Structure formats: C-alpha cells, structure tokens
C-alpha positions in Angstrom: -0.1 0.0 0.0 2.8 2.6 0.8 4.2 1.8 -2.6 1.0 2.7 -4.4 0.7 5.9 -2.3 4.6 6.8 -3.1 3.9 6.2 -6.8 0.7 8.3 -6.8 2.6 11.1 -5.0 5.3 11.1 -7.6 2.6 11.7 -10.4 1.1 14.6 -8.4 4.3 16.5 -7.6 6.0 16.1 -11.1 4.9 18.8 -13.4 3.1 17.7 -16.5 3.7 18.9 -20.0 1.0 21.1 -21.2 0.1 20.1 -24.9 -0.2 23.5 -26.4 3.3 25.1 -26.5 4.7 28.5 -27.1 4.3 29.8 -30.6 1.0 27.9 -31.1 -2.1 29.9 -31.7 -4.4 29.8 -28.6 -7.8 28.4 -29.4 -10.5 31.2 -29.3 -13.4 30.5 -27.2 -16.8 32.2 -25.9 -18.4 31.1 -22.9 -20.4 32.1 -19.8 -18.2 33.7 -17.1 -18.7 35.3 -13.6 -17.0 38.6 -12.4 -17.9 39.6 -8.9 -20.9 37.3 -8.9 -22.3 38.7 -12.1 -22.4 36.4 -15.1 -21.6 37.6 -18.5 -20.5 36.3 -22.0 -16.7 36.2 -22.1 -14.8 36.1 -25.6 -11.1 35.5 -25.6 -10.6 37.3 -28.8 -12.3 40.5 -27.4 -10.0 40.3 -24.3 -7.0 40.0 -26.5 -7.7 43.3 -28.1 -7.0 45.0 -24.8 -3.7 43.0 -24.1 -2.3 39.7 -23.1 -4.6 37.2 -21.2 -3.5 34.5 -18.8 -5.9 31.6 -19.4 -5.7 29.2 -16.5 -7.4 26.0 -15.9 -8.1 24.5 -12.6 -9.9 21.3 -11.5 -12.8 22.5 -9.3 -14.1 25.6 -7.4 -13.8 25.6 -3.8 -11.1 22.8 -3.5 -8.1 23.5 -1.4 -5.5 24.0 -4.3 -8.0 25.9 -6.6 -9.0 28.2 -3.8 -5.3 29.0 -3.1 -4.5 29.6 -6.6 -7.5 32.0 -7.1 -6.6 34.0 -3.9 -3.0 34.3 -5.4 -4.3 35.5 -8.9 -6.5 38.0 -6.9 -3.8 39.4 -4.9 -1.5 39.8 -8.1 -4.1 41.4 -10.2 -2.4 45.0 -9.8 0.7 43.4 -11.1 -1.0 41.8 -14.1 -2.9 45.0 -14.8 0.3 47.1 -14.7 1.6 44.8 -17.5 -1.7 45.4 -19.5 -2.8 41.8 -19.0 -5.9 40.1 -17.7 -6.7 36.8 -16.2 -9.4 34.4 -16.9 -9.8 31.1 -14.9 -11.6 28.1 -16.5 -13.2 25.0 -14.9 -16.1 22.8 -15.7 -18.2 24.2 -12.8 -21.6 25.6 -13.3 -22.1 29.4 -13.6 -24.1 29.2 -10.3 -21.1 27.7 -8.5 -18.6 30.1 -10.3 -20.8 33.2 -9.3 -19.9 32.3 -5.6 -16.4 31.4 -6.4 -15.8 34.6 -8.3 -16.7 36.7 -5.0 -15.3 34.6 -2.3 -12.0 33.0 -3.7 -11.4 35.5 -6.8 -12.3 38.4 -4.6 -14.2 40.0 -7.6 -10.8 40.8 -9.0 -11.0 38.6 -12.3 -13.5 36.4 -14.1 -13.8 32.7 -14.2 -15.4 30.7 -16.9 -17.8 27.8 -17.1 -16.9 25.0 -19.3 -19.5 22.4 -18.6 -19.0 20.6 -21.9 -15.2 20.7 -21.5 -15.1 22.1 -25.1 -12.5 24.8 -24.0 -10.7 22.4 -21.7 -10.2 19.9 -24.6 -9.2 22.6 -27.2 -6.4 23.6 -24.7 -5.6 19.8 -23.9 -6.1 20.6 -20.3 -8.1 17.6 -19.3 -7.0 15.8 -16.2 -5.6 12.5 -17.3 -6.9 10.2 -14.3 -10.2 12.3 -13.7 -11.3 13.3 -17.1 -14.3 15.1 -16.0 -11.9 17.7 -14.4 -9.5 20.1 -15.9 -5.8 19.9 -15.2 -4.0 22.7 -13.6 -2.6 24.6 -16.7 -1.6 28.3 -17.1 -1.1 29.6 -20.7 0.0 33.3 -21.3 -1.6 34.4 -24.6 -0.4 37.5 -26.4 -2.6 39.9 -28.3 -1.6 38.3 -31.5 -3.4 35.1 -30.1 -0.2 33.2 -29.7 0.8 31.4 -26.6 4.0 32.7 -25.3 4.2 30.6 -22.2 2.6 27.2 -20.9 3.1 25.8 -17.4 1.3 22.7 -16.1 1.7 21.5 -12.3 -1.2 20.4 -10.0 0.3 22.4 -7.3 -0.9 25.9 -7.2 2.3 27.4 -5.9 4.1 28.6 -9.1 1.4 29.3 -11.6 0.9 33.1 -10.6 4.7 33.8 -10.2 5.5 32.0 -13.5 2.9 33.8 -15.5 4.0 37.2 -14.3 7.6 36.3 -15.1 6.6 35.1 -18.6 4.5 38.4 -19.3 7.5 40.5 -18.0 9.8 38.5 -20.5 7.4 38.8 -23.4 6.7 42.4 -22.9 10.3 43.3 -22.6 11.3 41.5 -25.5 8.7 43.3 -27.6 10.1 46.8 -26.8 
C-alpha cells in the first residue's frame, strides 16, 4: 500500500507537460463567465484586443488548491494590470457555482469561466488524465496576436501566478 501511495505522490508532484506550446495559436472561445458574482459572456478574442491574457485551468471551485490559486491570482491582479494583462480562470463548474467562487475566492478581481461540456478544456488539452471530468491545472499566457508565449502545468498551485507574471514581463520586455 505504501508503494502505491508513493507512486501516486510522484505523479502529483511532477509537473506535467501542457500539450499546447509557446508559439502555437491559442484556441479562441466564447463562454459564460462570472466576475464579482455577475454572469456575462466572455470572448477571448475581445479580451486579447485589450492586451495579453492569462488563461488558467483549474480542477474544481472551492477545492483547496483551486482556492489557493484563485487567492494568489486575486492578490497579483495589480501586477497583471500594470503589464496590461488580464486573467481568466476556466473550470467545468456551473455558472451558479462560479458566481460564488468569483466573489469569495477570486475576490471579484478577475472572471472565471464555465466549461461544462469541456469544449475549451479539450481545445487547450487541459483535461486531467486520471479524472477526465476535471481540468488539469495549466496556465497559458496568450499575447494579443493570439499566440501562446508561455505554458505551465503543475497540479500544485504554488508557481502558476509567479511564473505567469515572469513570462509576461519577459514577453513584454522582448517586444520593446
């Protein structure tokens, strides 16, 4: 039994490789999202007209790691905004659940999108391998030209915000 637990812990702690890589075109999407508990229609192409977008996938609202990650993104929003970037979280939670999550965990600082049919999750190859009804924890930085400049996958929420900010600073610095 200990061996099985040890093997499972290896898979949880080892970063996975996101299928979409830097330089690839990010799949466009339109879906229901919530910001501050208010639902609206989110369209990635419209957001990209305003600047870079961090599209991050997470398994489920109100789970420990997903709440930690949402809090970290919320706290870092002034830094993302200073870089001209926005953030959208994506999960297969219902819009009703996300209306609550957007207020409590995201602190009304950024929207979260509902992907009930996993159309977006599958397009970004962000399906969790061993629980296919959930998204994997993957962060993509998408530049205004629609291309992915950075992708990071790790079930631990610890480095997603830090890495996305670093990737944005690098990408923006290289364009100057």
